[in-house]
C-alpha positions, 0 to 999 in steps of 0.5 A: 805582096810578100804575104801572098807568097806565104799563103800558097804553101799553107793552102797547098798543105791544107789541100794535101792533108785533105787529100791524104785524109780522103784517100785513107777514108776511101781506101784509095792509095793514089789519092793518099800518095798525091796528098803526101806529095802535095805536103812535101811540095809545100814544105819545099816551097816554105823552105825556099821562101824562108831561106830567100827572106833570110838573105 
């Protein structure tokens, strides 16, 4: 069950990276911003999960 928690930030970061790349290819600043926000959220979840496991 613990492996599922690590899978969510990875998938979120990949989707964010694809949105960021797609936004740059299409010259869409909104899609690039959403991709950047998704990458930031995935970093936050990854830090939160790792800090919970170290306790």
